[in-house]
DRENPA-3360 file (N, C-alpha, C; in nm, 2 decimals, always signed):
BEGIN
1 = XXXXXXXX = -0.16/+1.63/-0.30/-0.23/+1.67/-0.19/-0.28/+1.82/-0.21 ~ -0.40/+1.85/-0.18/-0.45/+1.99/-0.21/-0.40/+2.08/-0.10 ~ -0.36/+2.20/-0.14/-0.31/+2.30/-0.05/-0.41/+2.41/-0.03 ~ -0.39/+2.48/+0.07/-0.48/+2.60/+0.10/-0.61/+2.56/+0.17 ~ -0.69/+2.66/+0.19/-0.82/+2.63/+0.26/-0.91/+2.57/+0.17 ~ -0.99/+2.48/+0.22/-1.10/+2.41/+0.14/-1.20/+2.52/+0.11 ~ -1.27/+2.50/-0.01/-1.38/+2.60/-0.04/-1.49/+2.59/+0.06 ~ -1.55/+2.71/+0.08/-1.66/+2.72/+0.18/-1.79/+2.67/+0.10;
9 = XXXXXXXX = -1.87/+2.59/+0.16/-1.99/+2.54/+0.10/-2.08/+2.66/+0.07 ~ -2.15/+2.65/-0.04/-2.25/+2.75/-0.08/-2.35/+2.78/+0.03 ~ -2.40/+2.67/+0.10/-2.50/+2.68/+0.20/-2.44/+2.78/+0.31 ~ -2.32/+2.76/+0.34/-2.26/+2.85/+0.45/-2.25/+2.99/+0.40 ~ -2.21/+3.01/+0.27/-2.20/+3.15/+0.22/-2.34/+3.21/+0.23 ~ -2.44/+3.14/+0.19/-2.58/+3.20/+0.20/-2.62/+3.23/+0.34 ~ -2.58/+3.14/+0.44/-2.61/+3.16/+0.58/-2.54/+3.29/+0.63 ~ -2.42/+3.31/+0.58/-2.34/+3.43/+0.63/-2.37/+3.55/+0.55;
17 = XXXXXXXX = -2.46/+3.54/+0.45/-2.49/+3.66/+0.37/-2.39/+3.69/+0.26 ~ -2.32/+3.58/+0.22/-2.22/+3.59/+0.11/-2.12/+3.71/+0.13 ~ -2.04/+3.70/+0.23/-1.94/+3.80/+0.26/-1.85/+3.84/+0.15 ~ -1.81/+3.74/+0.06/-1.72/+3.77/-0.05/-1.79/+3.84/-0.17 ~ -1.92/+3.85/-0.16/-2.01/+3.91/-0.27/-1.98/+3.86/-0.41 ~ -1.94/+3.73/-0.41/-1.93/+3.66/-0.54/-2.06/+3.61/-0.58 ~ -2.08/+3.60/-0.71/-2.21/+3.54/-0.76/-2.23/+3.40/-0.71 ~ -2.34/+3.37/-0.66/-2.37/+3.23/-0.61/-2.48/+3.17/-0.71;
25 = XXXXXXXX = -2.48/+3.04/-0.72/-2.58/+2.98/-0.80/-2.72/+3.01/-0.75 ~ -2.81/+3.03/-0.84/-2.95/+3.05/-0.80/-3.00/+2.93/-0.72 ~ -3.06/+2.96/-0.60/-3.10/+2.85/-0.52/-3.20/+2.76/-0.58 ~ -3.27/+2.81/-0.68/-3.37/+2.73/-0.76/-3.30/+2.63/-0.85 ~ -3.17/+2.65/-0.88/-3.10/+2.56/-0.97/-3.03/+2.45/-0.89 ~ -3.02/+2.47/-0.76/-2.96/+2.37/-0.68/-3.05/+2.25/-0.66 ~ -3.00/+2.13/-0.69/-3.08/+2.01/-0.68/-3.06/+1.95/-0.54 ~ -3.16/+1.94/-0.46/-3.15/+1.88/-0.32/-3.12/+1.73/-0.33;
33 = XXXXXXXX = -3.03/+1.69/-0.25/-3.00/+1.54/-0.25/-3.09/+1.48/-0.15 ~ -3.13/+1.36/-0.19/-3.22/+1.28/-0.10/-3.14/+1.23/+0.03 ~ -3.20/+1.26/+0.14/-3.15/+1.22/+0.27/-3.18/+1.08/+0.30 ~ -3.10/+1.01/+0.37/-3.13/+0.87/+0.41/-3.24/+0.87/+0.52 ~ -3.33/+0.78/+0.51/-3.43/+0.76/+0.62/-3.40/+0.63/+0.70 ~ -3.30/+0.55/+0.65/-3.26/+0.43/+0.72/-3.12/+0.40/+0.67 ~ -3.06/+0.31/+0.74/-2.92/+0.26/+0.70/-2.94/+0.17/+0.57 ~ -2.88/+0.21/+0.46/-2.90/+0.13/+0.34/-2.81/+0.00/+0.35;
41 = XXXXXXXX = -2.85/-0.09/+0.27/-2.77/-0.22/+0.26/-2.64/-0.19/+0.19 ~ -2.53/-0.25/+0.23/-2.40/-0.23/+0.15/-2.42/-0.28/+0.01 ~ -2.35/-0.22/-0.08/-2.35/-0.26/-0.22/-2.28/-0.40/-0.25 ~ -2.18/-0.42/-0.16/-2.10/-0.54/-0.17/-2.07/-0.59/-0.03 ~ -2.03/-0.72/-0.02/-2.01/-0.78/+0.11/-1.90/-0.70/+0.18 ~ -1.91/-0.69/+0.31/-1.82/-0.63/+0.40/-1.78/-0.72/+0.51 ~ -1.66/-0.70/+0.57/-1.62/-0.77/+0.69/-1.67/-0.70/+0.81 ~ -1.63/-0.75/+0.93/-1.69/-0.70/+1.05/-1.66/-0.56/+1.07;
49 = XXXXXXXX = -1.53/-0.52/+1.05/-1.49/-0.38/+1.08/-1.56/-0.28/+0.98 ~ -1.56/-0.32/+0.85/-1.63/-0.24/+0.75/-1.78/-0.23/+0.77 ~ -1.84/-0.34/+0.82/-1.99/-0.33/+0.84/-2.01/-0.25/+0.97 ~ -1.93/-0.26/+1.07/-1.95/-0.17/+1.19/-1.94/-0.02/+1.15 ~ -1.84/+0.01/+1.07/-1.82/+0.15/+1.02/-1.94/+0.19/+0.94 ~ -1.99/+0.10/+0.85/-2.11/+0.13/+0.76/-2.23/+0.17/+0.85 ~ -2.26/+0.08/+0.95/-2.38/+0.11/+1.03/-2.36/+0.23/+1.11 ~ -2.25/+0.25/+1.18/-2.22/+0.36/+1.27/-2.22/+0.49/+1.19;
57 = XXXXXXXX = -2.16/+0.50/+1.07/-2.15/+0.62/+0.99/-2.28/+0.66/+0.93 ~ -2.36/+0.56/+0.88/-2.49/+0.60/+0.82/-2.58/+0.65/+0.94 ~ -2.57/+0.59/+1.05/-2.66/+0.63/+1.16/-2.62/+0.77/+1.21 ~ -2.49/+0.81/+1.21/-2.45/+0.94/+1.26/-2.47/+1.04/+1.15 ~ -2.44/+1.01/+1.02/-2.44/+1.10/+0.91/-2.56/+1.10/+0.83 ~ -2.67/+1.04/+0.87/-2.79/+1.02/+0.80/-2.84/+1.16/+0.75 ~ -2.82/+1.27/+0.82/-2.88/+1.40/+0.78/-2.80/+1.46/+0.67 ~ -2.68/+1.42/+0.64/-2.61/+1.49/+0.54/-2.54/+1.40/+0.43;
65 = XXXXXXXX = -2.54/+1.27/+0.46/-2.48/+1.18/+0.36/-2.60/+1.12/+0.28 ~ -2.59/+1.14/+0.15/-2.70/+1.10/+0.06/-2.68/+0.95/+0.01 ~ -2.78/+0.87/+0.03/-2.77/+0.73/-0.02/-2.76/+0.72/-0.17 ~ -2.80/+0.83/-0.24/-2.79/+0.82/-0.39/-2.65/+0.88/-0.43 ~ -2.60/+0.99/-0.38/-2.48/+1.05/-0.42/-2.36/+1.00/-0.36 ~ -2.36/+0.96/-0.23/-2.25/+0.93/-0.15/-2.22/+0.78/-0.12 ~ -2.31/+0.70/-0.17/-2.31/+0.56/-0.13/-2.18/+0.49/-0.18 ~ -2.13/+0.52/-0.29/-2.01/+0.46/-0.34/-1.89/+0.50/-0.26;
73 = XXXXXXXX = -1.88/+0.63/-0.23/-1.77/+0.67/-0.14/-1.77/+0.60/+0.00 ~ -1.89/+0.59/+0.05/-1.91/+0.52/+0.18/-1.87/+0.38/+0.16 ~ -1.91/+0.31/+0.05/-1.87/+0.17/+0.03/-1.72/+0.15/+0.02 ~ -1.66/+0.24/-0.06/-1.51/+0.23/-0.07/-1.44/+0.25/+0.06 ~ -1.49/+0.34/+0.14/-1.43/+0.37/+0.27/-1.45/+0.25/+0.36 ~ -1.57/+0.19/+0.36/-1.59/+0.07/+0.45/-1.50/-0.04/+0.41 ~ -1.48/-0.06/+0.27/-1.39/-0.16/+0.23/-1.25/-0.13/+0.27 ~ -1.21/+0.00/+0.27/-1.08/+0.04/+0.31/-1.06/+0.01/+0.46;
81 = XXXXXXXX = -1.17/+0.03/+0.54/-1.16/+0.00/+0.68/-1.14/-0.15/+0.70 ~ -1.20/-0.24/+0.62/-1.18/-0.38/+0.63/-1.03/-0.41/+0.59 ~ -0.98/-0.35/+0.49/-0.85/-0.37/+0.44/-0.75/-0.33/+0.55 ~ -0.78/-0.21/+0.61/-0.69/-0.16/+0.72/-0.68/-0.26/+0.84 ~ -0.79/-0.32/+0.87/-0.80/-0.42/+0.98/-0.71/-0.54/+0.95 ~ -0.71/-0.59/+0.82/-0.63/-0.70/+0.78/-0.48/-0.66/+0.78 ~ -0.45/-0.55/+0.72/-0.32/-0.50/+0.71/-0.26/-0.47/+0.85 ~ -0.34/-0.42/+0.94/-0.29/-0.39/+1.08/-0.26/-0.52/+1.15;
89 = XXXXXXXX = -0.34/-0.62/+1.13/-0.31/-0.75/+1.19/-0.18/-0.81/+1.14 ~ -0.15/-0.79/+1.01/-0.03/-0.84/+0.95/+0.09/-0.76/+1.01 ~ +0.08/-0.63/+1.03/+0.18/-0.55/+1.08/+0.21/-0.60/+1.22 ~ +0.11/-0.63/+1.30/+0.13/-0.67/+1.44/+0.19/-0.81/+1.45 ~ +0.16/-0.89/+1.35/+0.21/-1.03/+1.35/+0.35/-1.04/+1.31 ~ +0.40/-0.93/+1.25/+0.54/-0.93/+1.20/+0.63/-0.90/+1.31 ~ +0.67/-1.00/+1.39/+0.76/-0.99/+1.51/+0.90/-0.94/+1.47 ~ +0.94/-0.97/+1.35/+1.08/-0.94/+1.32/+1.10/-0.80/+1.28;
97 = XXXXXXXX = +0.99/-0.74/+1.23/+1.00/-0.60/+1.19/+1.07/-0.58/+1.06 ~ +1.09/-0.69/+0.98/+1.16/-0.68/+0.85/+1.07/-0.66/+0.73 ~ +0.94/-0.62/+0.76/+0.85/-0.59/+0.65/+0.80/-0.45/+0.66 ~ +0.89/-0.35/+0.63/+0.85/-0.21/+0.65/+0.75/-0.17/+0.54 ~ +0.74/-0.24/+0.43/+0.64/-0.21/+0.33/+0.50/-0.22/+0.39 ~ +0.48/-0.32/+0.47/+0.34/-0.34/+0.54/+0.31/-0.22/+0.62 ~ +0.40/-0.17/+0.70/+0.37/-0.05/+0.78/+0.35/+0.07/+0.70 ~ +0.43/+0.09/+0.59/+0.42/+0.20/+0.50/+0.28/+0.20/+0.43;
105 = XXXXXXXX = +0.24/+0.08/+0.39/+0.11/+0.06/+0.32/+0.00/+0.09/+0.42 ~ +0.01/+0.05/+0.54/-0.09/+0.08/+0.64/-0.10/+0.23/+0.66 ~ +0.01/+0.30/+0.67/+0.00/+0.45/+0.69/-0.06/+0.52/+0.57 ~ -0.03/+0.47/+0.45/-0.08/+0.53/+0.33/-0.24/+0.50/+0.32 ~ -0.28/+0.38/+0.35/-0.42/+0.35/+0.36/-0.49/+0.44/+0.46 ~ -0.43/+0.46/+0.57/-0.49/+0.54/+0.68/-0.51/+0.69/+0.63 ~ -0.42/+0.74/+0.55/-0.43/+0.87/+0.49/-0.55/+0.88/+0.40 ~ -0.56/+0.77/+0.31/-0.68/+0.77/+0.22/-0.81/+0.76/+0.29;
113 = XXXXXXXX = -0.81/+0.68/+0.40/-0.94/+0.67/+0.48/-0.97/+0.81/+0.54 ~ -0.87/+0.88/+0.60/-0.88/+1.01/+0.66/-0.94/+1.11/+0.56 ~ -0.88/+1.10/+0.43/-0.93/+1.19/+0.33/-1.08/+1.16/+0.30 ~ -1.12/+1.04/+0.29/-1.26/+1.00/+0.26/-1.35/+1.05/+0.37 ~ -1.30/+1.03/+0.50/-1.38/+1.07/+0.61/-1.41/+1.22/+0.60 ~ -1.31/+1.30/+0.56/-1.32/+1.44/+0.55/-1.42/+1.48/+0.44 ~ -1.41/+1.40/+0.32/-1.51/+1.43/+0.21/-1.65/+1.40/+0.26 ~ -1.67/+1.31/+0.35/-1.80/+1.27/+0.40/-1.85/+1.36/+0.51;
121 = XXXXXXXX = -1.76/+1.45/+0.55/-1.80/+1.54/+0.66/-1.80/+1.47/+0.80 ~ -1.70/+1.38/+0.82/-1.70/+1.30/+0.94/-1.59/+1.34/+1.04 ~ -1.52/+1.45/+1.01/-1.43/+1.50/+1.11/-1.49/+1.63/+1.17 ~ -1.45/+1.67/+1.29/-1.51/+1.79/+1.35/-1.49/+1.91/+1.27 ~ -1.37/+1.93/+1.21/-1.34/+2.05/+1.13/-1.43/+2.05/+1.00 ~ -1.45/+1.93/+0.94/-1.53/+1.93/+0.82/-1.68/+1.95/+0.85 ~ -1.73/+1.90/+0.96/-1.87/+1.92/+1.00/-1.89/+2.07/+1.02 ~ -1.79/+2.13/+1.09/-1.80/+2.28/+1.12/-1.80/+2.36/+0.98;
129 = XXXXXXXX = -1.71/+2.32/+0.89/-1.70/+2.38/+0.76/-1.83/+2.37/+0.68 ~ -1.89/+2.25/+0.70/-2.02/+2.23/+0.63/-2.13/+2.30/+0.70 ~ -2.11/+2.35/+0.82/-2.22/+2.41/+0.89/-2.31/+2.31/+0.96 ~ -2.26/+2.19/+0.98/-2.34/+2.08/+1.03/-2.35/+2.07/+1.18 ~ -2.23/+2.10/+1.25/-2.23/+2.08/+1.39/-2.11/+2.16/+1.45 ~ -2.13/+2.20/+1.57/-2.02/+2.27/+1.64/-2.02/+2.22/+1.79 ~ -1.90/+2.17/+1.83/-1.89/+2.12/+1.96/-1.87/+2.24/+2.06 ~ -1.95/+2.25/+2.16/-1.94/+2.36/+2.25/-1.93/+2.30/+2.39;
137 = XXXXXXXX = -1.83/+2.36/+2.47/-1.82/+2.32/+2.60/-1.92/+2.39/+2.69 ~ -1.97/+2.32/+2.78/-2.07/+2.38/+2.87/-2.00/+2.46/+2.97 ~ -2.05/+2.58/+3.00/-1.98/+2.67/+3.10/-2.00/+2.61/+3.24 ~ -1.92/+2.66/+3.33/-1.93/+2.61/+3.47/-2.06/+2.64/+3.53 ~ -2.11/+2.76/+3.49/-2.24/+2.80/+3.54/-2.35/+2.71/+3.49 ~ -2.35/+2.68/+3.36/-2.45/+2.59/+3.30/-2.44/+2.45/+3.36 ~ -2.32/+2.40/+3.39/-2.30/+2.27/+3.46/-2.36/+2.27/+3.60 ~ -2.34/+2.38/+3.67/-2.40/+2.39/+3.81/-2.55/+2.39/+3.80;
145 = XXXXX = -2.60/+2.47/+3.71/-2.75/+2.48/+3.69/-2.81/+2.34/+3.66 ~ -2.74/+2.27/+3.57/-2.79/+2.14/+3.53/-2.78/+2.04/+3.65 ~ -2.68/+2.05/+3.73/-2.66/+1.96/+3.84/-2.77/+1.99/+3.95 ~ -2.82/+2.11/+3.96/-2.92/+2.15/+4.06/-3.06/+2.12/+4.02 ~ -3.08/+2.08/+3.90/-3.21/+2.05/+3.85/-3.26/+1.91/+3.87;
% end
């Protein structure tokens, strides 16, 4: 497991004015990744849970997940989601509780899924780190103004 703070994306350093004053790659050398304009077809067959994840995630992350660069990670994560569904059902069907390896396997798989979601910028902290989104609570004054309109 990686320790310490994750590296700050170059885009965020540029936006902040490069506070560390370290040399950044020339912006002309950075190759822009193609953004998705629609939900791509999965590369391999998926089950219901994996397909639901695939559709929902591409729809939400279309602005930053690249169909060329990130599709294999998305595919593996969707397959893991299917595997999690199957494994979770097996854990719940085990009424005796004598198969702890199933539960341990489920927890390990969930950690891998969580890691992939972070790599794809799908957690609130990772979206903020990537400079993609920030969740802001509406102030009471703004709520009142909106209610009166």
